[in-house]
VOVEX-745131 format. One record per residue (C-alpha): residue in three letters; y, z, x. Coordinates in steps of 0.25 Angstrom, whole numbers, plus 5000, padded with zeros to 4 digits. Each point is the difference from the previous one (the first is absolute). Example, Ala and Ser with C-alpha at 12.3 -4.5 7.8 and 13.67 -1.06 7.14 Angstrom:
BEGIN
ala498250315049;ser501449985006;
This chain:
BEGIN
met489452524785;ser500749945012;lys500049855002;tyr499650035015;lys498650064998;ile498949935007;arg499549884992;ser498550025001;val499050075009;ala499249875001;phe501249925006;val500450125009;ala498650005006;val500149855002;ala501450005006;thr499650125009;ala498849935005;leu500749875003;leu501150085007;phe499150085009;leu498849915001;phe500349955014;gly500950135003;cys499150045012;gly500049875007;thr501049955010;ala500349875007;asn499350065013;asp498750054994;gly498749945001;glu499549905010;lys500949945010;lys500649874994;asn499549875006;glu501249925006;lys499549874994;glu500350064986;asp501549985002;pro500649934988;ile500349865000;met500849904991;asn499049954990;val500749874997;glu499049964989;asn500650114991;asp501149944992;thr500650114991;ala501250004991;leu500650115008;gly499849935012;arg500749884995;trp501250084995;leu500150075014;glu499949865007;ala501149944991;his500950125004;gly499750005015;val499350135000;glu498850005010;tyr498750054996;tyr498549985002;ile498850034992;ala499150115007;asp498649945003;val499450145000;glu499150084990;leu500950074991;ser499850155002;pro500950125001;glu499850025015;lys500149865004;leu501349974992;thr500650135006;glu499649965014;leu500649864998;tyr501350064994;glu500150095012;lys499949885010;glu501049924992;leu500950125000;glu500050015015;lys500249855002;gly501150004990;arg500850105007;his500049915012;glu500249874993;gly501050044990;tyr499250004986;thr499550104990;pro498649984996;val499550024985;ile498649974995;val500049944986;leu498650004993;asp499949904988;asp499049904994;gly500849885006;thr500449954986;asp501449984994;gly499750114990;ser500250125009;leu501050114997;leu500749975013;leu500249854996;ser500550054987;met501050095007;leu500549895009;lys500349924987;glu500850124994;tyr500750045013;asp500849925011;pro499650075013;glu501349945007;ser500950074989;leu499250135002;leu500250005015;gln501549984998;ala500250124990;glu500350145004;leu498850095000;pro500150134991;asp499850135007;gly498550025000;lys500050165001;ala501150014989;phe499149914991;leu498850095003;asp500850124997;ser500549954987;arg498649974995;ile499650145003;asp501250054993;glu499749914988;phe498650074999;lys500650145001;asn501249964990;pro499549894992;ser501149914994;asp499149974988;pro499950134991;ser498649964995;leu499550035014;asp499650135006;ala500650055013;leu499150005011;asp500150055015;pro499149925008;asp499950115011;met499350094990;leu498949904998;arg499150085009;asp498550055001;asp499550085011;ser498749945000;ala500649855001;val499949945013;gly500349865006;glu499249915009;pro500549925012;leu500349854998;asn500149925013;ala499649864996;phe500649914989;ile499450004986;ser500149914988;tyr499249954989;ser500249865006;ile499350045013;glu498750014992;met500249884991;asp499349865002;gly501049895003;ser501150095006;ile500849945011;ala500850075010;his501349945004;ile500650055013;val501549984997;lys501050015012;leu501350034994;pro501249965009;thr500650145000;asp500050135008;lys500350084988;pro498750034994;trp500650044986;glu500449864998;ala498549964998;val500250044985;leu501249914999;tyr499449885007;leu498850024992;pro500650064987;phe499250124995;gly500350094988;gly500750004987;trp498950024990;asn499850134992;ser500350125009;cys499949925013;pro501450005007;asp500749865000;pro500049935013;glu501450055004;his499650154998;met498649975006;ala500749955012;gly501050125000;val498850105000;cys499349915011;lys501250015009;tyr500150154998;trp498550025003;tyr500149915012;glu501150085006;lys499450144996;tyr498549985002;ser499949865007;ala499349954988;tyr499849854999;pro499749934987;ala498849935005;leu499049944989;ile500349944987;ala498949974990;gly500549984985;glu500650134995;glu499550085013;leu500850035012;asn499550075013;phe500950065010;tyr499650015015;leu500450125009;pro499850015015;ser499750154998;pro499950094988;val501250084994;pro500150135007;glu499550124991;ser501450064999;glu500449874993;ala498849974992;arg500550084987;glu501349925000;ala499349875002;ala499050034989;leu501150024990;glu500649875005;his498749934997;phe500050064986;ala501449954998;phe499749865005;cys498749994992;glu499650124991;asp498649944998;val499650055014;val499950134992;phe499849964985;gln499049905002;gly499550045014;val499850135007;gly500550094989;tyr500950095008;ile501250005009;asn499350095011;ala498849905001;val501149895003;glu500650095011;asp498650025006;tyr499749855000;ile501449975006;arg499950105012;gln498749935004;ser500249854997;thr500649885007;val499949924987;trp500750024987;tyr499549944988;phe500849974987;trp499749924987;trp500749984987;asp499449964987;
């Protein structure tokens, strides 16, 4: 039996529910937002990440708004527009404010300055190599698998147009709005090192993929929450490119299929309708 079978129906159901729970919502749905709800700096929140950012001269504030998918997405869109004019790249980081977060652990393991100075791997070549590894596994104990064959005509995807994360619904989560001093969005996962555990690409390869996706799809790494990563796109991927993008998603994070929607064509369907991409790695 292949190692790559879906681990459990129950987990798939949970993961799928999370992935598409807010899929039909957008940052523009619902009642008109009250201008007085604009986020402000909450100076009373002293967090471990905030202290690290301050020590390294990175500007940030803590969003004084209700943590909901729609409000966080709207806030990000406003910061993205401001950042284009003021020369920074925004990233939302959700954590509990303590020094035990995954990101703080990554900052102890990786030096952002060294990561930023290193030459990035080719993101597309990296994704292609991971697809090839599934088709022609170097480990003889693994079955060959063509991800493009993981199809079911009845499988469909739902649109996702607002950020999602387990952390949004958790009591005590804090939204740090980080203003990274760069106009290169892919550097977000180097300034705030992300990746390198289990099958998650390490920060250098993560940044290479982010660069490739930004240049091809205008996809921004936008929200980090523990082992979760959301991308933001100004508009969905054209239908003509959704199949290729779905295979790239699988190469990047195979659990979008194995622990998520179950079939590659469901990923295609979701991609062609969505302005948010969601990934997580155990």
